C-alpha positions in Angstrom: 0.0 0.0 0.0 1.4 3.4 -0.9 2.1 6.0 1.8 -0.5 8.4 0.2 -3.2 5.8 0.4 -2.4 5.1 4.1 -2.5 8.9 4.8 -5.9 9.1 3.2 -7.1 6.1 5.2 -5.8 7.7 8.4 -7.5 11.0 7.6 -10.9 9.3 7.1 -10.4 7.2 10.2 -9.8 10.4 12.2 -12.8 12.0 10.7 -15.0 9.0 11.7 -13.5 9.1 15.2 -14.3 12.8 15.5 -17.9 12.1 14.5 -18.0 9.3 17.0 -17.1 11.7 19.8 -19.6 14.3 18.6 -22.6 13.0 16.7 -23.6 16.6 15.7 -20.6 16.8 13.3 -21.2 16.3 9.6 -18.4 14.6 7.7 -17.3 17.9 6.3 -17.2 19.5 9.7 -15.2 16.7 11.2 -12.9 16.8 8.2 -12.3 20.5 8.7 -11.4 19.9 12.3 -9.0 17.0 11.5 -7.4 19.0 8.6 -6.7 21.9 11.0 -5.3 19.6 13.7 -3.0 17.8 11.2 -2.0 21.0 9.3 -3.5 19.6 6.1 -5.5 22.7 5.3 -5.9 26.0 7.1 -8.3 27.7 4.7 -11.6 26.8 3.1 -10.4 26.7 -0.5 -7.4 24.5 0.2 -9.7 22.1 2.1 -12.3 22.1 -0.7 -9.6 21.5 -3.4 -7.8 18.7 -1.6 -11.1 16.8 -0.9 -12.8 17.6 -4.2 -15.7 19.3 -2.5 -17.5 22.5 -3.6 -16.1 25.5 -1.9 -19.7 26.7 -1.1 -20.4 23.6 0.9 -17.1 23.9 2.8 -18.0 27.6 3.6 -21.4 26.6 4.9 -20.0 23.9 7.2 -17.2 26.1 8.3 -19.6 28.8 9.4 -21.7 26.3 11.4 -18.5 25.2 13.2 -17.4 28.7 13.9 -20.8 29.5 15.5 -20.4 26.5 17.9 -18.3 27.9 20.8 -14.9 26.5 21.1 -14.9 24.4 17.9 -13.0 26.5 15.4 -11.8 30.0 15.1 -12.0 32.1 11.9 -8.8 34.2 11.7 -9.2 35.9 8.3 -11.8 36.3 5.5 -10.9 37.3 1.9 -13.9 39.0 0.5 -12.6 38.8 -3.1 -12.0 35.1 -3.2 -14.4 34.1 -0.4 -11.5 32.1 1.2 -11.8 31.7 4.9 -8.7 31.0 7.0 -9.3 29.1 10.2 -7.6 27.5 13.1 -8.4 25.4 16.1 -8.7 27.3 19.4 -5.8 26.7 21.9 -6.3 23.5 23.9 -8.3 24.1 27.1 -10.0 27.2 25.7 -13.8 27.0 25.5 
């Protein structure tokens, strides 16, 4: 098995684990959290491109996460490209 395939499998296993810990998370929301934690993607366009998902869907799910306290922090919005940069809040912060 190639290293890339095992990385993909690990990513989706972590997404499933995140959803198991919080049943309110959609697959995209859990993926955004895992991607931020692993440093895979720190903005909405990069995440959408890497996973082959429409950017508009990613933006919708990202905004839902940002509204839930302590889940995700939006650090920058680019109004021209609609790209949203995000990060996880520091551990222990709620």
